[in-house]
C-alpha positions, 0 to 999 in steps of 0.5 A, a space after each residue: 455491517 455485512 450487507 452487500 453495500 458495506 461488505 461486498 468483497 465478502 460476498 464476491 469472495 464467497 461467489 469466487 469460492 463457490 464457482 471455482 469449487 464447482 469447476 476445478 474442485 481438486 486444485 482450487 480446494 487443495 489446502 496447499 493452494 490456499 496456504 500458498 495464497 496466504 503466503 505469496 500475497 503477504 507482501 502485496 498486503 503490506 504494500 497495500 496497507 502502507 498505501 492506505 496511510 497516505 491515501 487516508 491523509 489525502 495524498 497519492 504515492 505512485 512510488 509505493 512499488 518502486 519503494 518495495 523494490 528499492 528496499 529489497 535491493 538495498 538490503 541485498 546490497 548491504 548483505 552481500 557486496 557490503 557484507 553487513 550482519 542481518 540485524 544491522 542490514 535490516 535497521 539500515 534498510 528501514 532507516 533508508 526507506 524512512 529517509 526516502 519517505 521523508 524526502 518525498 513528503 518534503 518535496 510535496 509539502 515544501 516545494 508544493 508539487 502535486 503528489 502525483 507528479 512528485 511521487 512519479 518523479 521519485 519513482 524514476 529516481 528510485 529506479 535509477 538507484 536500484 540500477 546503480 546498486 545492482 548493475 541491472 543484475 540480481 544479487 545472489 548468495 543471501 545468508 541462509 538465516 534470512 532465507 529460513 525466515 522467509 520460508 519458516 512457518 509457525 502453526 502452518 503460517 509463514 513468517 511473512 504472513 504473520 508479520 503482515 497480520 501484526 502490521 495490519 493490527 498496528 496500523 488499524 489501531 493507530 488509524 482507528 483508535 488514536 488521536 493521530 489516526 483522527 488527524 490523518 483522516 481529518 487531513 484527508 477528509 477536509 484539510 482546511 477544517 483540520 487546519 482550523 482545528 489545530 492539525 498540522 496538515 503538512 506534518 501529517 502528510 509528511 509523516 504518512 509518507 514516512 510511515 508508508 515508506 517504512 512499511 514498504 521497507 518491511 515488504 522489500 526485506 520480506 521479498 528478499 527473504 522469500 526469494 533469497 535474492 534481490 531482483 531489480 525488476 520486482 518493485 513496479 509489479 506491486 504498484 497496481 495490486 496495492 492501489 487496487 486493494 486500497 481503493 476496493 478496500 475503501 468500499 468495505 466496512 467503513 462506508 467509503 473510507 480507506 481502512 486496513 481490514 477492507 484493504 487486506 480482505 480485498 488483496 485476498 479476494 483479488 488473489 483468489 480470483 486470479 488464482 482460480 482463473 490461472 488454475 482454470 487454464 487462463 492465459 498468463 496476461 490474466 492477472 494484469 487484466 484482472 487487476 486493471 479492471 478491478 482498479 477501474 471498478 474500485 475507483 468507480 465505487 470509491 468515487 460514488 461513496 459519500 460521507 456525510 455529504 462530502 465530496 467523493 474519495 477520489 475528489 478529496 484525494 485528487 483535489 489540490 490548490 493550483 499553482 499561484 492560487 491565492 487561496 493556497 495555504 502556506 507552510 504545512 498546509 501547502 499540500 492540503 486539498 481545497 476547502 470543501 463546500 461544506 460546513 467546517 467540522 471539528 477534527 
């Protein structure tokens, strides 16, 4: 299970810790460094976990970062200009996030628009909505109770980190231990076989995007709580780290399958590498360069992963029926990738 091929991130993390423990021991091994790392990466991990769900169903969501920013701005708008109580604002933010996910899923399924294009367009619409709500400015003056939750600790761990761990367990259980999770993986692995086995492929895709949007809503709420303001520019910064962690995580533990714990591990491996470089005095552009390079490596590793002779992860996620293709299914199966050139397996 912990061989380099199946758990390379653990070995990479060990190498990172060893290298920076030797070169910058006073700062890198400081408990405050690791406490801060666990806290600051919690929202990134939630966004990456959210992304795992549609990716497991064979669908890209390029709006995941924008959705985090929208939820952050929406709850700030409800709390300050509108003046609603915190519990009501949280509920409305999660419902609004779910609505965004539902609309995105229906665009992909019913309008038969490739998920790349659909979510890219939705991302642009979200950016316009954020600007409309904020006027291009930060929303300040958040309730003190929200800020206390964003920075509060239990047994040394912040509430955002504990929320992330709780959500990770829930998503892991649903994907790995329930019939619903098997339907999600069946849809992403071989949608035609899943359809023939009775899986409503379109419903699974829409549901995965709704679940993803709700989790990004949680991430946005936590960001506003941590910063005690709503910033219209923060959302897009979560896109690259989330995709990098999800694809790198797919090479961990599950032999080429998108999974929760590989993704969470990848978030912190990448963050540890970036933190070590920053503490070593690396330039400020290092995080973007590091994440970009890691994404290329992660996609390359994911593309080489094979599961029972099936196409690579990248092929299975990207494969879509062309417009006007007579083989393209109707209705719920409109978004399904083409049937694989393999024996049909039971879902």
